[in-house]
C-alpha positions in Angstrom: -12.1 138.9 -40.4 -9.5 136.2 -40.4 -10.7 135.1 -37.4 -13.9 134.8 -38.2 -12.8 132.7 -41.2 -11.0 130.5 -39.0 -14.1 130.0 -36.7 -16.4 129.2 -38.9 -13.3 126.5 -41.0 -13.1 125.1 -37.3 -16.8 124.9 -37.3 -17.5 123.0 -40.1 -14.4 120.6 -39.3 -15.9 119.8 -36.2 -19.1 119.0 -37.2 -18.1 117.0 -40.2 -15.5 114.9 -37.5 -19.2 114.2 -35.5 -21.1 113.4 -38.6 -18.6 111.4 -40.0 -18.6 109.2 -36.7 -21.8 109.4 -36.2 -22.3 107.5 -39.8 -19.5 104.9 -39.2 -21.8 104.0 -35.5 -24.5 103.5 -37.7 -22.7 101.2 -40.5 -21.2 99.0 -37.7 -24.3 98.7 -35.9 -26.1 97.8 -39.4 -23.1 95.5 -40.4 -20.8 94.2 -37.8 -19.5 91.5 -39.8 -17.6 94.5 -41.6 -15.0 94.9 -38.7 -13.8 90.8 -39.0 -10.8 90.6 -40.9 -10.9 88.4 -44.2 -11.0 84.7 -44.1 -8.1 82.6 -43.6 -6.7 81.0 -47.1 -7.3 77.2 -47.0 -4.8 74.8 -46.0 -2.9 73.2 -48.9 -4.1 69.7 -49.6 -1.1 68.0 -48.1 -0.3 65.5 -45.1 0.9 66.9 -42.2 4.1 65.6 -41.2 3.8 63.3 -37.8 5.7 64.4 -34.5 6.5 62.0 -32.5 5.1 62.5 -28.5 7.0 61.0 -25.7 4.6 58.4 -24.5 3.8 59.4 -20.4 2.4 55.4 -19.6 4.2 53.4 -16.9 6.4 50.6 -18.7 4.1 47.4 -18.3 4.7 45.3 -15.4 5.6 41.8 -15.4 2.6 39.8 -13.5 3.7 36.8 -11.2 0.8 34.2 -11.0 0.9 30.6 -9.9 -2.5 29.7 -11.6 -1.5 27.2 -14.2 0.6 25.4 -11.5 -2.7 25.1 -9.4 -5.2 24.6 -12.0 -2.8 21.4 -13.1 -2.4 20.1 -9.8 -5.6 21.5 -7.7 -8.3 18.6 -9.1 -6.2 15.9 -7.6 -6.4 17.2 -4.1 -9.1 15.5 -2.1 -11.3 16.1 0.9 -10.6 13.2 3.6 -13.8 12.9 6.1 -13.1 10.3 9.0 -15.3 9.3 11.8 -14.1 7.6 14.9 -15.9 6.2 17.9 -14.6 8.0 21.2 -15.1 6.7 24.6 -15.2 9.2 27.2 -16.1 9.3 30.4 -19.4 10.7 32.6 -19.1 13.0 35.5 -20.4 11.2 38.5 -23.7 11.8 39.7 -23.9 10.0 42.5 -21.7 10.0 46.0 -21.0 6.4 45.0 -19.5 7.2 42.0 -17.7 10.3 43.1 -15.6 8.4 45.8 -15.1 5.2 44.0 -17.6 2.9 45.6 -19.5 2.9 41.9 -18.1 1.9 38.9 -17.6 4.8 36.4 -20.0 5.5 33.4 -19.1 5.9 29.9 -20.7 6.8 26.8 -19.5 6.8 23.1 -19.7 9.1 20.7 -18.7 9.8 16.9 -15.7 12.3 16.2 -15.3 13.6 12.8 -11.9 14.8 11.5 -10.9 17.0 8.4 -8.0 16.3 6.1 -6.6 16.1 3.0 -5.4 13.7 0.0 -3.8 13.4 -3.1 -4.8 11.4 -6.3 -1.7 9.4 -7.3 -2.9 7.1 -10.2 -5.7 6.6 -12.6 -7.0 3.7 -10.3 -8.3 5.9 -7.7 -5.4 5.2 -4.9 -5.0 8.2 -2.6 -2.0 9.3 -0.2 -3.0 10.7 2.9 -1.6 11.1 6.7 -2.1 8.2 9.0 -3.3 10.1 11.6 -5.8 11.7 9.3 -7.8 8.2 9.1 -6.1 6.4 12.2 -8.7 4.5 13.9 -11.5 5.6 11.6 -14.3 3.6 11.4 -15.5 5.0 8.5 -13.5 7.0 5.5 -15.2 8.9 3.1 -13.6 11.2 0.2 -14.7 14.4 -2.1 -13.2 15.1 -5.2 -12.5 18.7 -6.2 -15.3 17.7 -8.9 -17.6 17.2 -6.2 -17.9 13.2 -6.5 -18.0 11.8 -3.2 -17.1 8.0 -2.3 -16.4 6.3 0.6 -12.9 5.0 0.4 -11.3 1.8 1.6 -7.7 1.3 3.0 -4.9 -0.3 1.4 -2.5 -0.1 3.6 -0.6 2.2 6.3 2.9 2.9 7.3 2.9 4.6 11.1 6.2 5.0 11.1 6.3 7.6 8.1 2.8 9.1 8.9 1.6 8.0 5.4 -1.8 5.8 4.5 -2.9 4.6 1.0 -6.6 4.8 0.3 -8.8 3.4 -2.8 -11.9 4.9 -4.1 -14.2 3.2 -7.1 -14.4 6.0 -9.0 -13.7 6.5 -13.0 -11.6 9.0 -14.4 -10.1 10.6 -11.5 -7.9 13.1 -11.8 -4.0 12.2 -11.3 -1.8 14.3 -9.4 1.7 14.9 -11.4 4.7 14.2 -9.6 7.8 16.0 -9.0 11.4 15.3 -7.3 12.4 16.1 -3.8 15.7 15.5 -4.0 15.7 18.4 -6.4 14.6 20.9 -4.1 16.5 24.1 -2.9 16.1 26.4 -0.3 14.3 29.3 -1.6 11.9 27.7 -4.2 8.2 28.7 -4.2 6.2 26.1 -2.9 2.0 26.1 -2.8 0.2 24.2 0.0 -3.3 22.9 -1.2 -5.5 21.0 1.1 -8.7 21.3 2.8 -7.8 23.6 6.0 -10.8 24.3 8.4 -13.3 22.6 5.9 -12.6 25.3 3.1 -11.7 23.2 0.3 -9.2 23.9 -2.4 -7.3 26.5 -0.7 -4.3 27.3 -1.6 -1.3 29.2 0.2 2.0 30.1 -0.8 5.6 30.1 0.3 9.2 28.9 0.1 11.1 26.1 1.1 12.5 27.1 4.4 14.8 23.6 4.6 15.0 20.2 3.7 15.9 17.3 5.8 14.4 18.1 8.7 14.5 15.3 11.8 13.9 14.5 15.4 10.5 16.3 15.7 9.0 13.4 17.2 6.4 13.4 14.4 7.2 9.7 13.4 10.1 7.6 13.4 11.8 8.0 10.1 11.9 11.8 9.8 13.0 13.7 6.5 10.8 16.6 6.4 10.7 19.9 4.0 10.1 22.8 6.2 8.1 25.6 4.7 6.7 28.7 5.5 3.7 28.0 3.3 0.9 28.6 6.2 -0.8 25.1 7.0 -3.8 24.8 8.9 -6.0 22.1 10.7 -7.4 20.2 7.5 -4.4 20.6 5.6 -2.8 17.4 6.5 -2.5 14.8 3.9 -2.7 17.3 1.4 -0.5 18.4 -1.3 2.9 20.4 -1.5 3.4 21.3 -5.1 6.4 23.3 -6.7 5.9 26.2 -9.1 5.5 23.6 -11.9 2.5 21.8 -10.3 4.1 18.8 -9.5 3.9 17.2 -6.0 7.3 17.7 -3.8 5.7 16.5 -0.5 2.4 15.7 1.7 1.6 18.4 4.4 1.7 16.7 7.6 2.6 18.5 10.6 2.8 22.3 12.0 5.0 23.0 14.6 4.0 24.7 17.7 0.9 26.6 16.3 -0.8 26.7 19.9 2.6 29.0 21.4 1.9 31.3 18.3 4.5 30.1 16.2 3.9 30.8 12.6 5.4 30.1 8.9 7.1 26.7 10.3 5.4 23.8 8.5 6.4 20.3 7.4 5.8 18.0 4.4 7.2 14.4 3.3 9.5 14.3 1.0 7.6 13.0 -2.5 10.7 10.9 -3.0 9.9 8.7 0.3 6.0 9.0 -0.7 6.6 7.2 -3.7 8.5 4.3 -1.9 6.0 3.7 0.8 3.1 3.6 -1.5 5.0 1.2 -3.7 5.5 -0.7 -0.8 2.3 -0.8 0.4 0.5 -1.2 -3.1 2.6 -4.2 -3.6 2.6 -6.1 0.0 0.1 -3.9 1.6 2.6 -3.0 4.3 6.2 -1.4 4.3 8.9 -4.0 5.1 11.9 -2.7 6.7 14.5 -4.2 8.9 15.0 -4.7 12.1 17.7 -6.2 15.0 15.8 -5.0 18.0 17.3 -2.2 19.7 15.9 0.9 20.9 18.7 4.1 20.5 19.4 7.5 21.7 21.8 10.2 21.5 24.1 11.5 23.9 26.4 14.2 23.9 29.5 14.3 25.5 28.4 15.7 28.8 25.7 12.8 29.0 28.3 10.4 27.8 30.7 11.5 31.0 27.9 11.0 33.3 26.7 7.7 32.0 30.2 6.5 32.2 30.4 5.9 28.5 33.9 6.2 26.5 32.5 8.9 24.3 29.2 10.5 22.7 27.4 9.1 20.2 24.2 6.7 19.2 24.0 4.5 22.0 21.9 1.3 22.8 19.3 2.1 25.5 17.0 -1.0 25.6 16.9 -4.1 23.8 13.9 -6.5 22.8 13.9 -9.4 24.4 14.3 -12.2 21.8 15.4 -9.8 19.3 18.6 -10.4 16.9 20.3 -8.0 18.9 19.9 -9.9 22.2 21.0 -13.2 20.2 24.2 -11.5 18.7 25.3 -10.4 22.4 24.5 -6.5 22.3 24.1 -5.1 25.3 22.9 -1.4 26.9 25.6 1.4 26.8 26.9 -0.1 23.9 27.7 3.0 21.3 27.1 2.4 17.4 29.4 4.1 15.2 29.0 2.6 11.8 26.1 0.1 10.0 27.3 -2.0 7.3 30.1 0.0 6.9 28.5 3.5 6.6 29.3 5.7 9.5 26.1 6.8 11.7 26.2 10.5 12.8 22.2 10.1 14.4 19.9 7.7 16.3 17.9 8.9 12.9 20.7 7.7 10.7 21.2 4.5 12.3 17.6 3.4 12.2 17.3 4.7 8.6 20.3 2.2 7.5 18.9 -0.6 9.5 15.4 -0.3 8.4 17.0 -0.5 4.7 18.6 -4.0 5.1 15.7 -6.7 3.8 14.8 -9.0 6.9 17.2 -12.3 6.7 20.3 -10.0 5.4 23.1 -9.9 8.1 24.4 -6.6 9.1 27.9 -5.6 10.6 27.8 -3.0 13.3 30.8 -1.0 14.5 30.6 -0.7 18.3 32.4 0.8 20.9 32.5 -0.3 24.8 34.6 0.7 27.4 36.8 -2.4 26.9 37.1 -1.2 22.9 36.2 -1.3 19.8 34.2 -4.5 18.0 32.3 -5.6 15.0 29.1 -7.6 15.3 27.3 -9.1 13.2 23.4 -9.3 13.8 20.6 -11.0 11.3 18.1 -8.5 10.2 14.4 -9.4 11.3 11.1 -7.2 9.4 10.6 -4.3 11.7 7.0 -4.4 13.1 4.7 -1.3 13.7 2.0 -0.8 15.3 
């Protein structure tokens, strides 16, 4: 009896559980929102405290640019186009020409060359290299703003490879001039010019050396050496400092045909100032001369030549010159000019050239018989 009651109770309980589960399933199916929790409480009306976050952005990098220097200087750099007549021999076309029984035939053609120049004053005077306009029949100039004009040659100085041109144009841009005597090796410089006809090209480098000479480019050499790329057409263009001031006139590249790169030369602006002032005042540069040809000899050469010592030796004299009149002779070694010791051929030439025609120079001379002083009257140096 008891077992029967327990059995019926178990069946009733099991049926109740199954029925309850079924009812719960139906309710959840009909109202799924009942399974979600209560909505979150609204946030208090208080501004949250700012929490600093470390920045992951890289620090700002200082940008080095020379755009301001270029903008200041480049408008005063001009393109120079020169035309010269070139005479060339024609190849022989007959046996008579081939064996010299007939005169050779020649023809003339117009050769055009490129170069650069720098406007140095508001009157339209332009400095360039002498070799850019040498033997030119016609010289024309194009400014950075596109204006063109024919140029006249005011004067030239082959001894420094400089020339001054003039153009009749109004409101020309003028190059600010710097100081080449304040240059230091390592200073940044920019070359601006017309290389290969690419007008207003700018290249960058440093001052590699100053006071370079004995390159065979000009008689009086005192070049700035730079590794700023200089190419054909850059001649006569500007070498500027990082302030946009002219510090040199680009003039030469050393042995580029041999594959040597990064060795270019510029005439220092302090020398340019003096030469242009002389040309504008006199039409030429007035320099002193005594009519000697000089060379440098070392100890071995001095012994081989029978000279008493190494130094700057007179190798030849110009007929009728002051040196002949003063009794100088080949083999004399110059030790001083006007009381100043000379250390090179360039040094001696520069000191003699600095004297004015009519001045008297005292030279210290060493000869096998001993040292003597010789007074020489200076005359004006003539250039071709």
